[in-house]
C-alpha positions as CSV (number, residue, x, y, z in Angstrom):
1,M,-12.6,3.3,17.4
2,A,-11.0,6.7,18.1
3,G,-14.5,8.3,18.3
4,L,-15.8,5.7,20.6
5,S,-12.9,5.9,23.0
6,R,-13.1,9.7,23.2
7,T,-16.9,9.5,23.9
8,L,-16.4,6.9,26.6
9,R,-13.6,9.0,28.3
10,T,-15.8,12.1,28.1
11,V,-18.9,10.5,29.6
12,A,-17.3,8.1,32.1
13,R,-14.2,10.2,32.9
14,V,-12.4,7.0,33.7
15,P,-9.8,4.9,31.8
16,V,-11.3,2.6,29.2
17,L,-10.4,-1.1,29.3
18,V,-10.9,-3.5,26.4
19,V,-11.2,-7.2,27.4
20,A,-11.1,-9.9,24.7
21,P,-10.2,-13.6,24.3
22,W,-7.3,-12.5,22.0
23,L,-6.1,-9.3,20.5
24,S,-3.9,-9.2,17.4
25,A,-0.6,-7.2,17.3
26,R,-2.3,-4.7,14.9
27,T,-5.3,-4.3,17.3
28,Q,-3.0,-3.8,20.2
29,E,-1.0,-1.1,18.3
30,V,-4.2,0.8,17.5
31,L,-5.5,0.6,21.1
32,R,-2.2,1.9,22.4
33,A,-2.3,4.8,19.9
34,E,-5.7,5.7,21.2
35,E,-4.6,5.3,24.8
36,I,-7.1,2.5,25.4
37,N,-6.2,0.0,28.0
38,Y,-6.5,-3.7,27.0
39,V,-6.1,-7.2,28.3
40,D,-6.8,-10.5,26.6
41,L,-7.0,-14.1,28.0
42,T,-3.7,-15.1,26.5
43,G,-1.7,-12.5,28.5
44,N,-1.4,-9.6,26.2
45,A,-2.0,-6.5,28.4
46,W,-1.4,-2.7,28.4
47,I,-2.9,-0.9,31.4
48,R,-2.0,2.7,32.2
49,S,-3.6,4.9,34.8
50,E,-2.6,8.2,36.5
51,Q,-5.0,8.0,39.5
52,P,-4.0,5.6,41.0
53,A,-0.6,5.4,39.3
54,V,-0.5,2.1,37.5
55,F,1.4,0.8,34.4
56,I,1.2,-2.8,33.4
57,S,2.5,-4.3,30.1
58,S,2.8,-7.9,29.2
59,V,3.0,-10.1,26.1
60,G,0.9,-13.1,25.5
61,A,0.1,-15.1,22.4
62,T,1.1,-13.6,19.0
63,R,-1.4,-15.9,17.2
64,N,-5.0,-16.5,17.8
65,P,-5.3,-19.7,19.8
66,Q,-8.8,-20.2,18.6
67,P,-8.8,-19.0,14.9
68,A,-12.0,-18.8,12.9
69,Q,-12.9,-21.8,10.8
70,R,-12.7,-19.8,7.5
71,E,-9.2,-19.0,6.3
72,P,-8.8,-15.2,6.3
73,V,-8.4,-13.4,3.1
74,R,-4.7,-12.6,2.4
75,L,-3.3,-9.6,0.6
76,R,-1.5,-11.9,-1.8
77,G,-1.9,-11.9,-5.6
78,A,-3.3,-9.6,-8.3
79,K,-6.9,-9.4,-7.0
80,A,-5.8,-8.3,-3.5
81,G,-3.3,-5.8,-5.0
82,R,-6.0,-4.3,-7.3
83,L,-8.4,-3.7,-4.4
84,V,-5.7,-2.4,-2.1
85,R,-4.5,0.1,-4.7
86,T,-8.1,1.4,-5.1
87,L,-8.6,1.7,-1.3
88,I,-5.4,3.7,-1.0
89,D,-5.8,5.9,-4.1
90,V,-9.4,6.9,-3.7
91,A,-10.9,8.5,-0.6
92,P,-14.1,6.9,0.8
93,P,-17.0,6.6,1.3
94,Y,-17.8,3.8,-1.1
95,G,-19.7,0.5,-0.9
96,V,-18.9,-3.1,-1.9
97,R,-20.6,-3.0,-5.2
98,E,-19.0,0.3,-6.2
99,L,-15.6,-1.1,-5.4
100,A,-16.3,-4.3,-7.3
101,T,-17.4,-2.3,-10.4
102,A,-14.3,0.0,-10.2
103,T,-11.9,-2.9,-9.8
104,G,-13.6,-5.6,-11.9
105,L,-13.7,-8.0,-8.9
106,N,-16.4,-10.2,-7.6
107,P,-18.5,-8.5,-4.9
108,G,-18.2,-11.5,-2.7
109,Y,-14.4,-11.4,-2.8
110,V,-14.5,-7.6,-2.1
111,S,-16.8,-8.1,0.9
112,R,-14.6,-10.8,2.4
113,L,-11.4,-8.8,2.0
114,L,-13.0,-5.7,3.5
115,D,-14.2,-7.8,6.5
116,A,-10.6,-9.0,7.0
117,L,-9.2,-5.5,6.8
118,D,-11.9,-4.2,9.1
119,K,-10.9,-6.7,11.7
120,E,-7.3,-5.5,11.5
121,A,-8.5,-1.8,11.9
122,L,-7.1,-1.0,8.4
123,V,-10.5,0.2,7.2
124,D,-13.5,1.6,9.0
125,R,-17.1,0.6,7.9
126,S,-20.4,2.2,8.6
127,G,-23.4,0.3,9.9
128,R,-24.5,-0.3,6.3
129,G,-21.2,-1.8,5.4
130,E,-19.8,1.1,3.4
131,V,-16.1,1.9,3.8
132,S,-16.0,5.2,5.7
133,G,-12.2,5.4,6.4
134,V,-8.9,3.8,5.3
135,D,-5.6,3.8,7.1
136,Y,-3.7,3.9,3.8
137,S,-0.3,4.0,5.4
138,G,-1.0,0.9,7.5
139,L,-2.7,-0.8,4.5
140,L,0.4,-0.1,2.3
141,L,2.7,-1.6,4.9
142,R,0.4,-4.6,5.3
143,W,0.3,-5.2,1.6
144,T,4.1,-5.2,1.4
145,E,4.1,-8.2,3.7
146,A,2.9,-10.3,0.7
147,Y,3.9,-8.2,-2.3
148,Q,7.6,-8.0,-3.4
149,V,8.4,-5.9,-6.5
150,F,11.2,-8.1,-7.7
151,K,9.3,-11.4,-7.0
152,S,5.6,-10.6,-7.7
153,N,6.5,-9.2,-11.1
154,E,8.4,-10.8,-14.0
155,V,11.9,-9.2,-13.9
156,S,14.6,-8.7,-16.5
157,R,17.8,-6.9,-15.6
158,F,20.0,-4.9,-17.9
159,I,23.0,-2.6,-18.0
160,A,22.8,0.8,-19.7
161,P,26.4,1.8,-20.5
162,E,25.6,5.5,-20.3
163,G,23.9,5.2,-16.9
164,A,20.3,4.9,-15.8
165,A,19.6,8.7,-15.7
166,Q,20.7,9.1,-19.3
167,V,18.3,6.3,-20.3
168,L,15.4,8.2,-18.8
169,T,16.0,11.0,-21.3
170,K,15.2,8.5,-24.1
171,V,12.0,7.1,-22.7
172,A,9.4,9.7,-23.9
173,P,9.3,8.5,-27.5
174,L,8.5,4.9,-26.3
175,A,5.0,6.0,-25.3
176,A,3.7,5.5,-28.8
177,R,5.0,1.9,-28.8
178,G,3.1,0.6,-25.8
179,R,2.9,1.1,-22.1
180,F,6.0,2.2,-20.1
181,A,5.8,3.5,-16.6
182,V,8.7,4.4,-14.3
183,T,8.6,3.2,-10.7
184,G,11.0,2.7,-7.8
185,S,13.7,5.2,-7.0
186,F,13.2,7.5,-10.1
187,A,9.4,7.7,-9.3
188,A,10.0,8.4,-5.6
189,V,12.6,11.1,-6.0
190,R,10.1,13.3,-7.9
191,R,8.2,13.9,-4.7
192,A,10.6,13.0,-1.9
193,P,14.3,13.2,-2.8
194,V,16.6,11.2,-0.6
195,A,19.7,10.8,-2.9
196,A,20.4,10.7,-6.6
197,P,18.8,7.4,-7.9
198,T,21.0,4.9,-9.7
199,L,18.6,2.1,-10.5
200,L,15.9,2.7,-13.1
201,A,12.9,0.4,-12.7
202,A,9.9,0.5,-15.1
203,Y,6.9,-1.5,-16.0
204,V,6.6,-2.4,-19.7
205,E,4.3,-4.2,-22.0
206,D,6.8,-5.2,-24.7
207,L,10.0,-6.0,-22.9
208,S,12.1,-6.9,-25.9
209,A,11.0,-3.9,-27.9
210,V,11.9,-1.5,-25.0
211,A,15.3,-3.2,-24.4
212,D,16.2,-2.9,-28.0
213,A,15.0,0.7,-28.3
214,L,17.0,1.8,-25.3
215,S,20.1,-0.2,-26.3
216,L,20.1,-2.2,-23.0
217,L,22.5,-5.1,-22.4
218,P,21.2,-8.2,-20.5
219,A,23.0,-8.5,-17.2
220,D,22.9,-11.0,-14.3
221,E,25.0,-8.7,-12.0
222,G,25.6,-5.0,-11.8
223,A,22.3,-4.0,-13.5
224,N,21.3,-0.4,-13.5
225,V,18.0,-0.9,-15.3
226,V,15.2,-3.3,-14.4
227,L,12.2,-3.9,-16.7
228,L,9.1,-5.4,-15.1
229,R,6.2,-7.3,-16.6
230,P,3.4,-6.3,-14.1
231,F,1.7,-8.6,-11.8
232,D,-1.6,-7.0,-12.8
233,N,-3.0,-4.1,-14.9
234,A,-3.4,-2.2,-11.6
235,V,0.1,-0.8,-12.1
236,W,-1.3,1.3,-15.0
237,E,-3.9,3.0,-12.9
238,R,-3.6,6.7,-12.3
239,L,-0.3,7.2,-14.0
240,E,1.3,10.6,-13.7
241,A,2.9,12.3,-16.7
242,D,5.9,14.5,-16.4
243,A,7.8,15.8,-19.5
244,G,6.4,13.1,-21.6
245,I,7.3,10.3,-19.2
246,A,4.7,8.2,-17.4
247,Y,5.3,7.4,-13.7
248,V,3.3,5.0,-11.5
249,A,1.0,6.4,-8.9
250,P,2.6,7.2,-5.5
251,S,1.0,4.2,-3.8
252,Q,2.6,1.8,-6.3
253,A,5.9,3.5,-6.1
254,V,5.9,3.2,-2.3
255,A,5.1,-0.5,-2.4
256,D,7.8,-1.1,-5.0
257,C,10.4,0.9,-3.1
258,L,9.6,-0.5,0.3
259,T,10.2,-4.1,-1.0
260,G,13.2,-3.1,-3.2
261,T,16.9,-3.2,-2.6
262,G,19.6,-0.8,-1.5
263,R,18.3,2.7,-0.7
264,M,14.8,1.9,-2.1
265,P,13.1,1.2,1.3
266,A,14.3,4.5,2.6
267,E,13.0,6.2,-0.5
268,G,9.7,4.5,0.0
269,Q,9.4,5.7,3.6
270,A,10.2,9.3,2.5
271,L,7.6,9.1,-0.2
272,L,5.0,7.7,2.2
273,A,5.7,10.6,4.6
274,W,5.2,13.0,1.6
275,M,1.8,11.3,0.9
276,S,0.7,11.8,4.5
277,E,1.4,15.5,4.3
278,N,0.0,16.1,0.8
279,E,-3.0,13.8,0.5
280,T,-5.0,16.2,-1.7
281,L,-2.2,16.1,-4.3
282,W,-2.4,12.4,-5.1
283,R,-5.6,10.9,-3.7
284,A,-8.8,11.0,-5.8
285,P,-11.7,12.5,-3.8
286,S,-14.2,9.8,-4.9
287,L,-14.7,6.9,-7.3
288,A,-17.0,9.1,-9.3
289,T,-14.1,11.5,-10.1
290,L,-12.0,8.8,-11.8
291,T,-11.9,9.1,-15.6
292,G,-12.3,6.2,-18.0
293,S,-8.5,6.0,-18.3
294,D,-8.2,5.5,-14.6
295,Q,-10.4,2.4,-14.6
296,L,-9.0,-1.0,-15.1
297,P,-9.4,-2.4,-18.6
């Protein structure tokens, strides 16, 4: 869309106006960012011109008054999360079948979800249907409308009498007993420190074994350790190791922080800003570069 608008302004040398029956809030946001004027038949409008001096802004329908017959694919559940994580973590281009193979999902489902994301301007697709671009920040925020770290995953809360930070020093030996990956505040602070974290959140395979090994006490209130049984094996993709401790990928940490409690949303925003400034440090350049351990089992 950005390329098209620049071309039109260069050739025509006049403001560009998009007219449609209805424009979603996301589409309006993208059009304004590209300084493209728009108006729809429900009353949504944003028209700006210097010669002559004009500025018009109005709000119409927030929902499509004539929605398509087919229910749009929602970013809810394990399958959607699995595809979203791959789109964010791996730079395009890639096609439907490549994504389906990498994620273990049905090609038809992948195609429908990409169509929905394309309509929301969260992905760009070539004429052949390949994904050529991904707005990973927007996609992460869109995913968190349906995903909630303490609701989408099975949660058990504990108290570590010596404190969450001290528990982290005992985690490394657990690697031999099964999967254990730190997320949330302690994962975010490695890249974008906001304040000293106090709540340790981690994905585990064997909850009871981990709780016993770390001498954690069950707690309904005042917990400083949260163990999570993951919503999907996607959480184990592209783990990062540091001093013998496994941490979830930045994209998963951001989603978990943004939907967490206390300072976690602020930590998620800080980590997302770091991702935007350091894309080459965390994003795989292509699906072909992923190792066998990066793929879903």
